[in-house]
All heavy atoms as TSV, in Angstrom:
chain	resi	resn	atom	element	x	y	z
A	1	MET	N	N	94.311	46.286	134.317
A	1	MET	CA	C	94.097	47.639	134.726
A	1	MET	C	C	92.741	47.789	135.418
A	1	MET	O	O	91.769	47.187	134.992
A	1	MET	CB	C	94.118	48.585	133.540
A	1	MET	CG	C	95.465	48.988	133.101
A	1	MET	SD	S	95.225	50.505	132.217
A	1	MET	CE	C	96.697	50.553	131.329
A	2	LYS	N	N	92.736	48.642	136.430
A	2	LYS	CA	C	91.504	48.889	137.164
A	2	LYS	C	C	90.714	50.009	136.505
A	2	LYS	O	O	91.285	51.005	136.054
A	2	LYS	CB	C	91.802	49.312	138.608
A	2	LYS	CG	C	91.916	48.177	139.549
A	2	LYS	CD	C	92.001	48.748	140.952
A	2	LYS	CE	C	91.994	47.642	141.966
A	2	LYS	NZ	N	92.099	48.165	143.321
A	3	LYS	N	N	89.431	49.828	136.459
A	3	LYS	CA	C	88.560	50.890	135.965
A	3	LYS	C	C	87.951	51.612	137.141
A	3	LYS	O	O	87.413	50.974	138.056
A	3	LYS	CB	C	87.433	50.327	135.108
A	3	LYS	CG	C	87.611	50.514	133.657
A	3	LYS	CD	C	86.344	50.178	132.955
A	3	LYS	CE	C	86.493	50.508	131.500
A	3	LYS	NZ	N	85.321	50.218	130.724
A	4	THR	N	N	88.048	52.940	137.181
A	4	THR	CA	C	87.432	53.690	138.271
A	4	THR	C	C	86.203	54.409	137.754
A	4	THR	O	O	86.155	54.843	136.616
A	4	THR	CB	C	88.423	54.735	138.838
A	4	THR	OG1	O	88.858	55.573	137.770
A	4	THR	CG2	C	89.610	54.069	139.471
A	5	ASN	N	N	85.233	54.500	138.605
A	5	ASN	CA	C	83.970	55.171	138.239
A	5	ASN	C	C	83.920	56.584	138.771
A	5	ASN	O	O	82.846	57.070	139.132
A	5	ASN	CB	C	82.772	54.368	138.732
A	5	ASN	CG	C	82.634	53.078	137.989
A	5	ASN	OD1	O	83.123	52.956	136.874
A	5	ASN	ND2	N	82.003	52.100	138.591
A	6	LYS	N	N	85.053	57.246	138.861
A	6	LYS	CA	C	85.081	58.605	139.373
A	6	LYS	C	C	84.679	59.576	138.275
A	6	LYS	O	O	85.044	59.397	137.118
A	6	LYS	CB	C	86.472	58.973	139.883
A	6	LYS	CG	C	86.803	58.354	141.203
A	6	LYS	CD	C	88.094	58.938	141.708
A	6	LYS	CE	C	88.420	58.382	143.071
A	6	LYS	NZ	N	89.650	58.942	143.609
A	7	LYS	N	N	83.921	60.603	138.680
A	7	LYS	CA	C	83.562	61.654	137.746
A	7	LYS	C	C	84.755	62.592	137.577
A	7	LYS	O	O	85.497	62.833	138.515
A	7	LYS	CB	C	82.390	62.464	138.281
A	7	LYS	CG	C	81.071	62.049	137.758
A	7	LYS	CD	C	80.039	63.044	138.160
A	7	LYS	CE	C	78.759	62.809	137.412
A	7	LYS	NZ	N	77.735	63.779	137.786
A	8	LYS	N	N	84.930	63.120	136.384
A	8	LYS	CA	C	86.015	64.056	136.135
A	8	LYS	C	C	85.703	65.382	136.810
A	8	LYS	O	O	84.574	65.898	136.710
A	8	LYS	CB	C	86.168	64.268	134.631
A	8	LYS	CG	C	87.373	65.076	134.275
A	8	LYS	CD	C	87.495	65.234	132.777
A	8	LYS	CE	C	88.658	66.106	132.451
A	8	LYS	NZ	N	88.726	66.446	131.045
A	9	LYS	N	N	86.683	65.963	137.502
A	9	LYS	CA	C	86.477	67.237	138.176
A	9	LYS	C	C	86.825	68.352	137.198
A	9	LYS	O	O	87.880	68.340	136.575
A	9	LYS	CB	C	87.381	67.364	139.390
A	9	LYS	CG	C	86.741	66.937	140.653
A	9	LYS	CD	C	87.599	67.365	141.819
A	9	LYS	CE	C	86.861	67.174	143.101
A	9	LYS	NZ	N	87.652	67.614	144.252
A	10	PHE	N	N	85.919	69.325	137.075
A	10	PHE	CA	C	86.162	70.464	136.194
A	10	PHE	C	C	86.590	71.663	137.023
A	10	PHE	O	O	86.186	71.816	138.170
A	10	PHE	CB	C	84.886	70.820	135.422
A	10	PHE	CG	C	84.480	69.751	134.425
A	10	PHE	CD1	C	83.466	68.878	134.718
A	10	PHE	CD2	C	85.155	69.624	133.230
A	10	PHE	CE1	C	83.108	67.893	133.791
A	10	PHE	CE2	C	84.797	68.662	132.309
A	10	PHE	CZ	C	83.758	67.799	132.601
A	11	LYS	N	N	87.391	72.523	136.423
A	11	LYS	CA	C	87.746	73.768	137.096
A	11	LYS	C	C	86.560	74.707	137.021
A	11	LYS	O	O	85.832	74.712	136.031
A	11	LYS	CB	C	88.954	74.416	136.405
A	11	LYS	CG	C	90.229	73.695	136.643
A	11	LYS	CD	C	91.379	74.491	136.066
A	11	LYS	CE	C	92.684	73.817	136.384
A	11	LYS	NZ	N	93.822	74.605	135.862
A	12	THR	N	N	86.380	75.535	138.045
A	12	THR	CA	C	85.294	76.498	138.028
A	12	THR	C	C	85.667	77.642	137.104
A	12	THR	O	O	86.817	78.066	137.061
A	12	THR	CB	C	84.999	77.074	139.426
A	12	THR	OG1	O	86.184	77.671	139.913
A	12	THR	CG2	C	84.512	76.045	140.381
A	13	LYS	N	N	84.704	78.129	136.345
A	13	LYS	CA	C	84.923	79.268	135.451
A	13	LYS	C	C	84.901	80.517	136.306
A	13	LYS	O	O	83.876	80.878	136.880
A	13	LYS	CB	C	83.824	79.337	134.396
A	13	LYS	CG	C	83.697	78.109	133.544
A	13	LYS	CD	C	84.629	78.125	132.396
A	13	LYS	CE	C	84.387	76.952	131.479
A	13	LYS	NZ	N	85.433	76.767	130.528
A	14	LYS	N	N	86.052	81.188	136.419
A	14	LYS	CA	C	86.172	82.322	137.312
A	14	LYS	C	C	85.303	83.505	136.879
A	14	LYS	O	O	84.783	84.226	137.713
A	14	LYS	CB	C	87.637	82.758	137.423
A	14	LYS	CG	C	88.484	81.765	138.181
A	14	LYS	CD	C	87.975	81.626	139.609
A	14	LYS	CE	C	88.795	80.625	140.372
A	14	LYS	NZ	N	88.325	80.464	141.737
A	15	SER	N	N	85.146	83.693	135.574
A	15	SER	CA	C	84.328	84.824	135.106
A	15	SER	C	C	82.869	84.624	135.522
A	15	SER	O	O	82.193	85.585	135.901
A	15	SER	CB	C	84.420	84.964	133.601
A	15	SER	OG	O	83.972	83.773	132.974
A	16	ILE	N	N	82.411	83.382	135.498
A	16	ILE	CA	C	81.026	83.089	135.892
A	16	ILE	C	C	80.878	83.192	137.404
A	16	ILE	O	O	79.870	83.679	137.916
A	16	ILE	CB	C	80.619	81.692	135.389
A	16	ILE	CG1	C	80.540	81.722	133.863
A	16	ILE	CG2	C	79.287	81.255	135.962
A	16	ILE	CD1	C	80.202	80.430	133.204
A	17	SER	N	N	81.913	82.763	138.138
A	17	SER	CA	C	81.810	82.816	139.607
A	17	SER	C	C	81.740	84.263	140.118
A	17	SER	O	O	81.191	84.511	141.174
A	17	SER	CB	C	82.991	82.108	140.253
A	17	SER	OG	O	84.175	82.810	140.033
A	18	ARG	N	N	82.283	85.195	139.339
A	18	ARG	CA	C	82.192	86.615	139.730
A	18	ARG	C	C	80.844	87.208	139.402
A	18	ARG	O	O	80.408	88.161	140.054
A	18	ARG	CB	C	83.293	87.396	139.036
A	18	ARG	CG	C	84.665	87.065	139.544
A	18	ARG	CD	C	85.724	87.937	138.910
A	18	ARG	NE	N	87.037	87.365	139.202
A	18	ARG	CZ	C	87.823	86.793	138.298
A	18	ARG	NH1	N	87.415	86.698	137.025
A	18	ARG	NH2	N	88.984	86.303	138.631
A	19	ARG	N	N	80.171	86.690	138.371
A	19	ARG	CA	C	78.920	87.272	137.924
A	19	ARG	C	C	77.670	86.695	138.585
A	19	ARG	O	O	76.653	87.369	138.664
A	19	ARG	CB	C	78.785	87.094	136.409
A	19	ARG	CG	C	79.680	87.977	135.618
A	19	ARG	CD	C	79.557	87.661	134.133
A	19	ARG	NE	N	80.313	88.582	133.332
A	19	ARG	CZ	C	81.605	88.485	133.058
A	19	ARG	NH1	N	82.293	87.487	133.539
A	19	ARG	NH2	N	82.204	89.359	132.290
A	20	PHE	N	N	77.762	85.453	139.042
A	20	PHE	CA	C	76.587	84.791	139.572
A	20	PHE	C	C	76.817	84.323	141.003
A	20	PHE	O	O	77.946	84.100	141.418
A	20	PHE	CB	C	76.217	83.566	138.710
A	20	PHE	CG	C	75.892	83.924	137.298
A	20	PHE	CD1	C	76.829	83.763	136.296
A	20	PHE	CD2	C	74.651	84.400	136.957
A	20	PHE	CE1	C	76.531	84.090	134.980
A	20	PHE	CE2	C	74.344	84.731	135.652
A	20	PHE	CZ	C	75.286	84.573	134.678
A	21	LYS	N	N	75.707	84.182	141.724
A	21	LYS	CA	C	75.779	83.707	143.110
A	21	LYS	C	C	74.735	82.606	143.274
A	21	LYS	O	O	73.624	82.734	142.779
A	21	LYS	CB	C	75.470	84.878	144.045
A	21	LYS	CG	C	75.657	84.560	145.509
A	21	LYS	CD	C	75.542	85.831	146.341
A	21	LYS	CE	C	74.097	86.139	146.624
A	21	LYS	NZ	N	73.938	87.284	147.540
A	22	ILE	N	N	75.131	81.518	143.946
A	22	ILE	CA	C	74.185	80.423	144.193
A	22	ILE	C	C	73.810	80.438	145.656
A	22	ILE	O	O	74.680	80.438	146.534
A	22	ILE	CB	C	74.776	79.065	143.786
A	22	ILE	CG1	C	75.076	79.071	142.289
A	22	ILE	CG2	C	73.831	77.948	144.126
A	22	ILE	CD1	C	75.677	77.807	141.773
A	23	THR	N	N	72.503	80.433	145.933
A	23	THR	CA	C	72.024	80.469	147.305
A	23	THR	C	C	72.010	79.055	147.901
A	23	THR	O	O	72.242	78.086	147.187
A	23	THR	CB	C	70.598	81.039	147.371
A	23	THR	OG1	O	69.718	80.184	146.621
A	23	THR	CG2	C	70.535	82.440	146.797
A	24	LYS	N	N	71.732	78.957	149.195
A	24	LYS	CA	C	71.694	77.649	149.849
A	24	LYS	C	C	70.600	76.770	149.271
A	24	LYS	O	O	70.730	75.563	149.212
A	24	LYS	CB	C	71.447	77.820	151.358
A	24	LYS	CG	C	72.681	78.138	152.124
A	24	LYS	CD	C	72.402	78.099	153.616
A	24	LYS	CE	C	73.656	78.348	154.380
A	24	LYS	NZ	N	73.411	78.320	155.843
A	25	THR	N	N	69.486	77.384	148.864
A	25	THR	CA	C	68.371	76.601	148.320
A	25	THR	C	C	68.598	76.216	146.866
A	25	THR	O	O	67.788	75.480	146.293
A	25	THR	CB	C	67.047	77.390	148.425
A	25	THR	OG1	O	67.225	78.663	147.790
A	25	THR	CG2	C	66.646	77.593	149.878
A	26	GLY	N	N	69.665	76.736	146.242
A	26	GLY	CA	C	69.980	76.341	144.868
A	26	GLY	C	C	69.567	77.346	143.810
A	26	GLY	O	O	69.693	77.071	142.600
A	27	LYS	N	N	69.082	78.511	144.222
A	27	LYS	CA	C	68.720	79.539	143.253
A	27	LYS	C	C	70.001	80.178	142.706
A	27	LYS	O	O	70.993	80.294	143.412
A	27	LYS	CB	C	67.896	80.643	143.900
A	27	LYS	CG	C	66.516	80.258	144.306
A	27	LYS	CD	C	65.830	81.419	144.933
A	27	LYS	CE	C	64.477	81.033	145.504
A	27	LYS	NZ	N	63.852	82.154	146.199
A	28	VAL	N	N	69.955	80.577	141.431
A	28	VAL	CA	C	71.097	81.265	140.816
A	28	VAL	C	C	70.686	82.717	140.633
A	28	VAL	O	O	69.691	83.030	139.994
A	28	VAL	CB	C	71.447	80.621	139.455
A	28	VAL	CG1	C	72.608	81.374	138.810
A	28	VAL	CG2	C	71.805	79.179	139.642
A	29	LEU	N	N	71.488	83.627	141.208
A	29	LEU	CA	C	71.177	85.053	141.172
A	29	LEU	C	C	72.207	85.800	140.326
A	29	LEU	O	O	73.380	85.440	140.298
A	29	LEU	CB	C	71.158	85.622	142.569
A	29	LEU	CG	C	70.182	85.007	143.569
A	29	LEU	CD1	C	70.400	85.623	144.943
A	29	LEU	CD2	C	68.773	85.153	143.137
A	30	ARG	N	N	71.728	86.848	139.671
A	30	ARG	CA	C	72.608	87.734	138.903
A	30	ARG	C	C	72.291	89.170	139.267
A	30	ARG	O	O	71.222	89.453	139.818
A	30	ARG	CB	C	72.398	87.532	137.391
A	30	ARG	CG	C	71.021	87.958	136.938
A	30	ARG	CD	C	70.918	87.976	135.419
A	30	ARG	NE	N	69.560	88.295	135.007
A	30	ARG	CZ	C	69.061	89.499	134.886
A	30	ARG	NH1	N	69.793	90.562	135.162
A	30	ARG	NH2	N	67.813	89.695	134.482
A	31	ARG	N	N	73.197	90.065	138.957
A	31	ARG	CA	C	72.952	91.493	139.242
A	31	ARG	C	C	72.103	92.119	138.156
A	31	ARG	O	O	72.123	91.687	137.016
A	31	ARG	CB	C	74.283	92.238	139.331
A	31	ARG	CG	C	75.033	92.002	140.613
A	31	ARG	CD	C	76.272	92.863	140.710
A	31	ARG	NE	N	77.292	92.479	139.736
A	31	ARG	CZ	C	78.094	91.444	139.855
A	31	ARG	NH1	N	78.015	90.663	140.906
A	31	ARG	NH2	N	79.008	91.180	138.943
A	32	GLY	N	N	71.408	93.178	138.513
A	32	GLY	CA	C	70.610	93.918	137.557
A	32	GLY	C	C	71.500	94.805	136.686
A	32	GLY	O	O	72.583	95.209	137.102
A	33	SER	N	N	71.044	95.064	135.488
A	33	SER	CA	C	71.867	95.859	134.558
A	33	SER	C	C	71.370	97.301	134.498
A	33	SER	O	O	70.357	97.656	135.133
A	33	SER	CB	C	71.765	95.237	133.160
A	33	SER	OG	O	70.434	95.127	132.792
A	34	HIS	N	N	72.050	98.132	133.777
A	34	HIS	CA	C	71.693	99.536	133.503
A	34	HIS	C	C	71.731	100.428	134.749
A	34	HIS	O	O	70.943	101.327	134.896
A	34	HIS	CB	C	70.308	99.656	132.860
A	34	HIS	CG	C	70.119	98.770	131.675
A	34	HIS	ND1	N	70.822	98.944	130.496
A	34	HIS	CD2	C	69.354	97.673	131.494
A	34	HIS	CE1	C	70.457	98.018	129.638
A	34	HIS	NE2	N	69.572	97.225	130.226
A	35	VAL	N	N	72.686	100.195	135.665
A	35	VAL	CA	C	72.763	101.020	136.865
A	35	VAL	C	C	74.107	101.777	136.931
A	35	VAL	O	O	74.312	102.584	137.807
A	35	VAL	CB	C	72.595	100.187	138.145
A	35	VAL	CG1	C	72.211	101.036	139.325
A	35	VAL	CG2	C	71.563	99.110	137.950
A	36	ARG	N	N	75.000	101.503	136.003
A	36	ARG	CA	C	76.351	102.061	136.078
A	36	ARG	C	C	76.386	103.576	135.782
A	36	ARG	O	O	77.039	104.321	136.493
A	36	ARG	CB	C	77.270	101.348	135.091
A	36	ARG	CG	C	77.450	99.914	135.410
A	36	ARG	CD	C	78.614	99.740	136.326
A	36	ARG	NE	N	78.817	98.332	136.644
A	36	ARG	CZ	C	79.496	97.899	137.656
A	36	ARG	NH1	N	80.057	98.754	138.473
A	36	ARG	NH2	N	79.639	96.630	137.886
A	37	HIS	N	N	75.734	103.978	134.720
A	37	HIS	CA	C	75.760	105.394	134.354
A	37	HIS	C	C	74.447	105.785	133.701
A	37	HIS	O	O	73.572	104.940	133.531
A	37	HIS	CB	C	76.959	105.721	133.447
A	37	HIS	CG	C	76.963	104.921	132.183
A	37	HIS	ND1	N	76.399	105.339	131.029
A	37	HIS	CD2	C	77.466	103.672	131.918
A	37	HIS	CE1	C	76.556	104.430	130.082
A	37	HIS	NE2	N	77.201	103.397	130.602
A	38	LEU	N	N	74.301	107.062	133.345
A	38	LEU	CA	C	73.047	107.611	132.795
A	38	LEU	C	C	71.874	107.394	133.759
A	38	LEU	O	O	70.757	107.130	133.359
A	38	LEU	CB	C	72.714	106.978	131.432
A	38	LEU	CG	C	73.751	107.124	130.323
A	38	LEU	CD1	C	73.316	106.349	129.099
A	38	LEU	CD2	C	73.976	108.581	129.978
A	39	CYS	N	N	72.171	107.515	135.051
A	39	CYS	CA	C	71.132	107.261	136.075
A	39	CYS	C	C	70.216	108.466	136.285
A	39	CYS	O	O	69.159	108.341	136.858
A	39	CYS	CB	C	71.792	106.896	137.402
A	39	CYS	SG	S	72.705	105.372	137.312
A	40	ARG	N	N	70.646	109.623	135.765
A	40	ARG	CA	C	69.873	110.867	135.959
A	40	ARG	C	C	68.488	110.735	135.328
A	40	ARG	O	O	67.505	111.246	135.860
A	40	ARG	CB	C	70.656	112.001	135.301
A	40	ARG	CG	C	70.251	113.365	135.658
A	40	ARG	CD	C	71.247	114.341	135.072
A	40	ARG	NE	N	71.854	113.776	133.860
A	40	ARG	CZ	C	72.262	114.513	132.842
A	40	ARG	NH1	N	72.176	115.799	132.876
A	40	ARG	NH2	N	72.819	113.949	131.783
A	41	LYS	N	N	68.448	110.067	134.164
A	41	LYS	CA	C	67.156	109.950	133.427
A	41	LYS	C	C	66.200	109.006	134.119
A	41	LYS	O	O	64.999	109.143	133.968
A	41	LYS	CB	C	67.422	109.369	132.040
A	41	LYS	CG	C	68.361	110.116	131.179
A	41	LYS	CD	C	68.561	109.337	129.911
A	41	LYS	CE	C	69.575	109.980	128.998
A	41	LYS	NZ	N	69.734	109.238	127.745
A	42	LYS	N	N	66.722	108.011	134.797
A	42	LYS	CA	C	65.870	106.939	135.349
A	42	LYS	C	C	65.253	107.370	136.652
A	42	LYS	O	O	65.843	108.126	137.426
A	42	LYS	CB	C	66.717	105.674	135.567
A	42	LYS	CG	C	67.235	105.124	134.264
A	42	LYS	CD	C	68.364	104.165	134.488
A	42	LYS	CE	C	68.996	103.835	133.149
A	42	LYS	NZ	N	70.417	103.780	133.174
A	43	THR	N	N	64.042	106.872	136.903
A	43	THR	CA	C	63.374	107.199	138.155
A	43	THR	C	C	64.037	106.442	139.294
A	43	THR	O	O	64.705	105.437	139.079
A	43	THR	CB	C	61.886	106.839	138.096
A	43	THR	OG1	O	61.772	105.407	137.944
A	43	THR	CG2	C	61.176	107.527	136.955
A	44	LYS	N	N	63.825	106.932	140.506
A	44	LYS	CA	C	64.445	106.306	141.688
A	44	LYS	C	C	63.915	104.862	141.855
A	44	LYS	O	O	64.645	103.975	142.256
A	44	LYS	CB	C	64.152	107.114	142.958
A	44	LYS	CG	C	64.718	108.505	142.920
A	44	LYS	CD	C	66.231	108.470	142.788
A	44	LYS	CE	C	66.773	109.868	142.539
A	44	LYS	NZ	N	68.155	109.860	142.060
A	45	GLY	N	N	62.658	104.660	141.518
A	45	GLY	CA	C	62.064	103.327	141.625
A	45	GLY	C	C	62.716	102.353	140.667
A	45	GLY	O	O	63.004	101.205	141.023
A	46	GLN	N	N	62.979	102.806	139.437
A	46	GLN	CA	C	63.673	101.972	138.448
A	46	GLN	C	C	65.039	101.560	138.957
A	46	GLN	O	O	65.425	100.413	138.888
A	46	GLN	CB	C	63.880	102.768	137.148
A	46	GLN	CG	C	62.750	102.664	136.146
A	46	GLN	CD	C	63.093	103.455	134.900
A	46	GLN	OE1	O	63.639	104.559	134.972
A	46	GLN	NE2	N	62.743	102.902	133.748
A	47	LEU	N	N	65.769	102.524	139.498
A	47	LEU	CA	C	67.115	102.252	139.979
A	47	LEU	C	C	67.104	101.261	141.132
A	47	LEU	O	O	67.941	100.381	141.220
A	47	LEU	CB	C	67.823	103.546	140.393
A	47	LEU	CG	C	68.154	104.494	139.266
A	47	LEU	CD1	C	68.665	105.824	139.807
A	47	LEU	CD2	C	69.193	103.872	138.345
A	48	ARG	N	N	66.152	101.419	142.038
A	48	ARG	CA	C	66.032	100.515	143.182
A	48	ARG	C	C	65.783	99.097	142.731
A	48	ARG	O	O	66.380	98.141	143.194
A	48	ARG	CB	C	64.925	100.957	144.114
A	48	ARG	CG	C	65.402	101.646	145.370
A	48	ARG	CD	C	64.314	101.763	146.398
A	48	ARG	NE	N	63.015	102.163	145.865
A	48	ARG	CZ	C	62.640	103.417	145.678
A	48	ARG	NH1	N	63.475	104.445	145.910
A	48	ARG	NH2	N	61.422	103.692	145.236
A	49	LEU	N	N	64.867	98.935	141.755
A	49	LEU	CA	C	64.548	97.604	141.243
A	49	LEU	C	C	65.718	96.974	140.514
A	49	LEU	O	O	65.936	95.770	140.574
A	49	LEU	CB	C	63.338	97.661	140.299
A	49	LEU	CG	C	61.979	97.828	140.970
A	49	LEU	CD1	C	60.897	98.063	139.933
A	49	LEU	CD2	C	61.667	96.606	141.801
A	50	GLN	N	N	66.496	97.808	139.783
A	50	GLN	CA	C	67.616	97.274	139.015
A	50	GLN	C	C	68.761	96.825	139.918
A	50	GLN	O	O	69.532	95.970	139.550
A	50	GLN	CB	C	68.123	98.313	138.015
A	50	GLN	CG	C	67.190	98.614	136.884
A	50	GLN	CD	C	66.995	97.433	135.950
A	50	GLN	OE1	O	67.216	96.290	136.314
A	50	GLN	NE2	N	66.553	97.702	134.738
A	51	LYS	N	N	68.870	97.419	141.104
A	51	LYS	CA	C	69.980	97.073	142.002
A	51	LYS	C	C	69.763	95.706	142.681
A	51	LYS	O	O	70.702	95.095	143.127
A	51	LYS	CB	C	70.147	98.133	143.077
A	51	LYS	CG	C	70.876	99.364	142.572
A	51	LYS	CD	C	71.024	100.401	143.640
A	51	LYS	CE	C	71.604	101.676	143.071
A	51	LYS	NZ	N	71.651	102.746	144.045
A	52	LYS	N	N	68.515	95.260	142.745
A	52	LYS	CA	C	68.207	93.978	143.361
A	52	LYS	C	C	68.739	92.839	142.494
A	52	LYS	O	O	68.801	92.939	141.279
A	52	LYS	CB	C	66.691	93.789	143.518
A	52	LYS	CG	C	66.091	94.620	144.619
A	52	LYS	CD	C	64.631	94.308	144.751
A	52	LYS	CE	C	63.974	95.164	145.790
A	52	LYS	NZ	N	62.526	94.946	145.822
A	53	ASP	N	N	69.067	91.723	143.139
A	53	ASP	CA	C	69.522	90.549	142.405
A	53	ASP	C	C	68.337	89.878	141.723
A	53	ASP	O	O	67.256	89.774	142.323
A	53	ASP	CB	C	70.208	89.543	143.344
A	53	ASP	CG	C	71.549	90.051	143.807
A	53	ASP	OD1	O	72.071	90.979	143.182
A	53	ASP	OD2	O	72.074	89.528	144.794
A	54	LYS	N	N	68.547	89.424	140.512
A	54	LYS	CA	C	67.488	88.733	139.751
A	54	LYS	C	C	67.785	87.240	139.742
A	54	LYS	O	O	68.928	86.819	139.717
A	54	LYS	CB	C	67.466	89.238	138.304
A	54	LYS	CG	C	67.526	90.732	138.107
A	54	LYS	CD	C	66.222	91.389	138.430
A	54	LYS	CE	C	66.183	92.843	138.071
A	54	LYS	NZ	N	67.019	93.727	138.815
A	55	GLU	N	N	66.703	86.438	139.716
A	55	GLU	CA	C	66.884	84.995	139.679
A	55	GLU	C	C	66.903	84.501	138.237
A	55	GLU	O	O	66.174	84.990	137.387
A	55	GLU	CB	C	65.733	84.315	140.423
A	55	GLU	CG	C	65.925	82.826	140.590
A	55	GLU	CD	C	64.755	82.144	141.264
A	55	GLU	OE1	O	63.878	82.817	141.802
A	55	GLU	OE2	O	64.742	80.901	141.232
A	56	ILE	N	N	67.763	83.526	137.979
A	56	ILE	CA	C	67.858	82.913	136.658
A	56	ILE	C	C	67.135	81.573	136.683
A	56	ILE	O	O	67.239	80.842	137.656
A	56	ILE	CB	C	69.322	82.694	136.261
A	56	ILE	CG1	C	69.979	84.047	136.070
A	56	ILE	CG2	C	69.454	81.866	135.024
A	56	ILE	CD1	C	71.435	83.953	135.741
A	57	LYS	N	N	66.393	81.288	135.620
A	57	LYS	CA	C	65.643	80.032	135.553
A	57	LYS	C	C	65.931	79.304	134.243
A	57	LYS	O	O	66.488	79.879	133.325
A	57	LYS	CB	C	64.153	80.316	135.663
A	57	LYS	CG	C	63.760	80.914	136.996
A	57	LYS	CD	C	62.302	81.260	137.053
A	57	LYS	CE	C	61.974	81.873	138.400
A	57	LYS	NZ	N	60.612	82.361	138.452
A	58	GLY	N	N	65.554	78.067	134.186
A	58	GLY	CA	C	65.623	77.303	132.954
A	58	GLY	C	C	66.999	76.768	132.618
A	58	GLY	O	O	67.792	76.443	133.479
A	59	ARG	N	N	67.273	76.684	131.315
A	59	ARG	CA	C	68.501	76.064	130.816
A	59	ARG	C	C	69.748	76.833	131.245
A	59	ARG	O	O	70.773	76.238	131.538
A	59	ARG	CB	C	68.470	76.054	129.291
A	59	ARG	CG	C	67.725	74.889	128.720
A	59	ARG	CD	C	68.074	74.813	127.267
A	59	ARG	NE	N	68.831	73.611	127.016
A	59	ARG	CZ	C	68.398	72.641	126.260
A	59	ARG	NH1	N	67.204	72.708	125.706
A	59	ARG	NH2	N	69.124	71.586	126.055
A	60	LEU	N	N	69.663	78.159	131.270
A	60	LEU	CA	C	70.809	78.973	131.640
A	60	LEU	C	C	71.237	78.682	133.079
A	60	LEU	O	O	72.420	78.614	133.387
A	60	LEU	CB	C	70.472	80.469	131.484
A	60	LEU	CG	C	71.640	81.427	131.714
A	60	LEU	CD1	C	72.751	81.189	130.738
A	60	LEU	CD2	C	71.154	82.850	131.621
A	61	LYS	N	N	70.259	78.454	133.941
A	61	LYS	CA	C	70.544	78.115	135.325
A	61	LYS	C	C	71.364	76.838	135.425
A	61	LYS	O	O	72.347	76.764	136.155
A	61	LYS	CB	C	69.209	77.951	136.114
A	61	LYS	CG	C	69.376	77.555	137.544
A	61	LYS	CD	C	68.004	77.394	138.190
A	61	LYS	CE	C	68.100	76.872	139.596
A	61	LYS	NZ	N	66.819	76.722	140.231
A	62	ARG	N	N	70.963	75.823	134.647
A	62	ARG	CA	C	71.685	74.561	134.636
A	62	ARG	C	C	73.117	74.735	134.157
A	62	ARG	O	O	74.056	74.180	134.690
A	62	ARG	CB	C	70.971	73.531	133.772
A	62	ARG	CG	C	69.876	72.807	134.537
A	62	ARG	CD	C	69.295	71.711	133.682
A	62	ARG	NE	N	68.172	72.283	132.919
A	62	ARG	CZ	C	67.794	71.828	131.760
A	62	ARG	NH1	N	68.388	70.824	131.183
A	62	ARG	NH2	N	66.772	72.393	131.144
A	63	GLY	N	N	73.272	75.564	133.110
A	63	GLY	CA	C	74.610	75.810	132.560
A	63	GLY	C	C	75.514	76.531	133.528
A	63	GLY	O	O	76.695	76.181	133.645
A	64	VAL	N	N	74.981	77.526	134.248
A	64	VAL	CA	C	75.757	78.259	135.209
A	64	VAL	C	C	76.173	77.343	136.365
A	64	VAL	O	O	77.345	77.349	136.786
A	64	VAL	CB	C	74.961	79.469	135.767
A	64	VAL	CG1	C	75.641	80.102	136.965
A	64	VAL	CG2	C	74.767	80.505	134.682
A	65	LYS	N	N	75.253	76.525	136.840
A	65	LYS	CA	C	75.593	75.620	137.935
A	65	LYS	C	C	76.657	74.616	137.526
A	65	LYS	O	O	77.564	74.305	138.292
A	65	LYS	CB	C	74.329	74.860	138.402
A	65	LYS	CG	C	73.461	75.626	139.346
A	65	LYS	CD	C	72.373	74.761	139.871
A	65	LYS	CE	C	71.814	75.273	141.149
A	65	LYS	NZ	N	70.823	74.389	141.715
A	66	LYS	N	N	76.575	74.145	136.297
A	66	LYS	CA	C	77.552	73.170	135.788
A	66	LYS	C	C	78.929	73.830	135.692
A	66	LYS	O	O	79.934	73.233	136.066
A	66	LYS	CB	C	77.102	72.667	134.429
A	66	LYS	CG	C	77.877	71.465	133.948
A	66	LYS	CD	C	77.318	70.931	132.658
A	66	LYS	CE	C	78.068	69.711	132.202
A	66	LYS	NZ	N	77.574	69.191	130.918
A	67	ALA	N	N	78.976	75.060	135.209
A	67	ALA	CA	C	80.244	75.764	135.076
A	67	ALA	C	C	80.879	76.062	136.419
A	67	ALA	O	O	82.102	76.174	136.539
A	67	ALA	CB	C	80.039	77.050	134.290
A	68	LEU	N	N	80.052	76.196	137.457
A	68	LEU	CA	C	80.549	76.455	138.812
A	68	LEU	C	C	80.835	75.172	139.572
A	68	LEU	O	O	81.296	75.205	140.705
A	68	LEU	CB	C	79.566	77.341	139.578
A	68	LEU	CG	C	79.424	78.774	139.085
A	68	LEU	CD1	C	78.350	79.486	139.839
A	68	LEU	CD2	C	80.735	79.518	139.191
A	69	GLY	N	N	80.508	74.057	138.972
A	69	GLY	CA	C	80.765	72.772	139.607
A	69	GLY	C	C	79.812	72.447	140.739
A	69	GLY	O	O	80.166	71.786	141.702
A	70	LYS	N	N	78.563	72.867	140.622
A	70	LYS	CA	C	77.557	72.599	141.669
A	70	LYS	C	C	76.458	71.713	141.112
A	70	LYS	O	O	76.207	71.643	139.973
A	70	LYS	CB	C	76.948	73.902	142.177
A	70	LYS	CG	C	77.989	74.902	142.616
A	70	LYS	CD	C	78.048	74.992	144.093
A	70	LYS	CE	C	79.194	75.861	144.463
A	70	LYS	NZ	N	79.306	76.456	145.639
């Protein structure tokens, strides 16, 4: 029998692919939270900052990239 040195291909986790975005440079971005409702109390500056994409760093970044097959 022949032994192949191919890596096993994993399916991408669809729930993760919807929540995170990977840029060309390899950064992992996520959406800001607390913008869906109860926005009346929050200042306009707070809302603007929360709408921007946030970068993920460290171990979580590695896990997300692995789950997406990158």
